[in-house]
C-alpha positions in Angstrom: 5.8 -158.3 -18.0 5.2 -156.5 -15.0 2.4 -157.2 -12.9 0.7 -154.0 -13.4 0.3 -155.0 -17.3 -0.2 -159.0 -16.9 -3.8 -160.2 -17.3 -5.6 -161.5 -14.2 -8.9 -163.8 -15.5 -10.0 -163.5 -12.2 -10.0 -159.9 -11.6 -11.8 -159.2 -15.2 -15.1 -161.0 -13.9 -16.2 -162.4 -11.4 -17.4 -165.6 -13.1 -14.7 -166.0 -15.1 -12.4 -167.3 -12.4 -15.4 -169.1 -10.9 -14.0 -171.8 -13.8 -10.8 -172.6 -12.2 -12.9 -173.6 -9.2 -16.3 -174.8 -10.3 -15.1 -175.9 -13.9 -16.4 -175.1 -17.2 -19.7 -176.8 -17.3 -20.9 -175.3 -14.1 -19.3 -171.9 -14.9 -20.7 -171.6 -18.0 -24.2 -172.2 -16.9 -24.3 -169.5 -14.4 -22.3 -167.1 -16.7 -25.8 -168.0 -19.2 -28.0 -167.6 -16.6 -26.6 -164.5 -15.2 -26.4 -162.5 -18.1 -29.8 -163.6 -19.4 -31.1 -162.2 -16.3 -29.2 -158.9 -16.2 -29.3 -158.0 -19.8 -31.9 -159.7 -21.5 -34.7 -159.1 -18.6 -35.4 -162.9 -18.4 -36.7 -164.0 -15.1 -34.3 -166.5 -12.5 -36.4 -169.2 -13.6 -36.3 -169.4 -17.2 -32.7 -168.2 -17.4 -31.8 -171.1 -15.0 -33.6 -173.5 -17.3 -31.7 -172.6 -20.1 -28.0 -172.6 -18.3 -28.7 -175.9 -17.1 -30.1 -177.1 -20.5 -27.0 -175.5 -22.3 -24.6 -176.9 -19.7 -26.4 -180.3 -20.6 -26.0 -180.2 -24.4 -22.4 -178.9 -24.3 -21.4 -182.3 -21.9 -22.9 -184.0 -24.8 -21.5 -182.2 -27.9 -18.1 -182.0 -25.9 -17.2 -184.8 -23.8 -19.7 -187.3 -25.1 -19.4 -186.8 -29.2 -16.1 -185.4 -29.5 -14.4 -186.7 -26.7 -12.7 -183.3 -25.8 -12.9 -183.1 -22.2 -13.3 -179.5 -20.3 -12.1 -178.3 -17.3 -14.4 -179.8 -14.5 -15.4 -179.1 -11.0 -16.3 -181.1 -7.5 -19.7 -180.8 -8.8 -18.7 -182.9 -11.8 -16.6 -185.4 -9.8 -19.1 -185.6 -6.9 -22.1 -187.4 -9.7 -19.0 -188.9 -11.7 -19.0 -187.8 -14.8 
């Protein structure tokens, strides 16, 4: 595959490349909040609240219940999660 046809995840969407830097949980919450605000017409506070609640649920389901850790970033490392 040459370099012109190779998929580049960081160029597909700005928040897709953020997963590698921020981790899955934070990037998912930011993505949900952004999409709710932009495409759903929600204000920033409800969108951010939904993003925060959803990443808390993602953490409980994947890390605690299924014991399948997702990619963690520096924020999770700082919090000791």
